N, C-alpha and C positions, 0 to 999 in steps of 0.2 A: 404653552404649558411651562410652568415654573421649572427651571433646571433641577432644583432640589427634589421636586416631585417626580421628575423623570428618573433621576438617580435612585430614588427610593423604589420606584416601580421596577426598574431594570435590575438593580442590585449591583451587578458588575458589567462593565462595558465589554462587549465581545467583538473582537477584530480578527478578520482573516488576513494573513500576510502572505502575499504571493509574489513570485518573481522567478528569475532563473536560478538554477542550482548555484550555490556559493555566491549569490549576489550580495551577501552581507545582511540578510534579513534579521538574524538573531543579534548581530552586532548593533544594528540600528535600534532594535528593541531595547537592548541594554542601555544605549545612550538616552533614548526617550525616557526610560524608567530610572535613569540616573543611578545605575548600578554596574558593578563588574561581576556580580554573582551570576551563576547559571540559574535559569528558571527552574521551578519545580514543574514536573510534567505529570499530568493525571490522565488516565484512560477514561472512556465514556462511562464507566461505572464509578468514577471518583477515586479509584485506587491510584496511589502514587507509583510512578514507573521509575526504575533504576536508570539514571542518566547515562551510565556507561554503555547501556544497550543502544542508546540513541546518538552517541557521539558521532560527529561528522567524520567521514572517511572517504577514501577514493571511491569506494563502492557505495557511498551515500547512506550506509547503515539502514536499520529498520526505521520505518516511519509510518505514521497514521495521521491523516489530517484531522481526525476526530479528537486526537489528543489535545488537552488544554495546557497551555503554558502560562504559568503565573509567577511573577517575580515577587519575592517576599516583601520587599520594600514598597511595592505598588500593587497591592492585592485587588484594587478596584477594576483591574483589567484582566480579561482572559484573551489570550492570543492563540489562534490556530495557525499553524505554519504549513504551507504547502511544501511538498518535497522539493519542488523546484522544477521549472520547465526546461527541457532540453530540446534542441532542434529535432523535429520529427517525432517528439515524444507525445503522441496523441493520447495515450492511456492516462498520463498524469493530468492532462488538461480535462479529460472526461471525468476523472475523479473530482476535480475541483468544481466543475459544473454541477455534478451530482450533489456535492456537499452544499453548494450555495442553494440549489433548488430545495434540498431537504430542509435546510435551516430556514428558508423563507416560508415553508409550510407549517412551521411550528406554531402551536396555539399560544404558548407562553412566550411573552416578549423577552424574558431573560434568556431563553434558549435560542433566539433568533440572532442573526448577525446584525451588528449595528454599524459596522464599517468594513470596507475592504481596502487594504493598503497594498499598493503595487510598487515594488522596489525594482529599480533599474540600476545595474552597475554602470557608473559613469566612466570608469577607467579600469580596464582589464589588468593593468600592471599594478595598480594600487587600490585595493578594495576598500579603503577608508572613505572613499567618496561614493555615496549612494544617493540617488535621487529617488523621491517617492511621491506617490499621489495617493491621497486618501479619499475614498468615496463614502459619504455618510448616507445612511438610510433614514427616512423619516420615522418617527416613533408614533 
């Protein structure tokens, strides 16, 4: 299929970003989207969320994998950010599995996941180095 037709059918490319807590997921998204700005966050109803509620903290703040992150300068992408996996944290892993399963059952291709991006911190002392692997789904 022609990439232009795929883009037209999908609208915006939807990516789930997963990895350990504080692996640098949002930082790498800023670099990929060539911005220093914070993303705009929207809930599942399309309402914009106040970023101060979601700011990272030692307690990891409030978070919902259903929220959509969009960078103003790169609106062709919607990112879903997992809260981050911790050792022994089975509940977050289960939430991610449920999110992937639910998105894979969606009838509209624009609501399905198009890729999963797994980020791995390469150096605990300096978070600017992050490896990642992207898995694309066929359309």
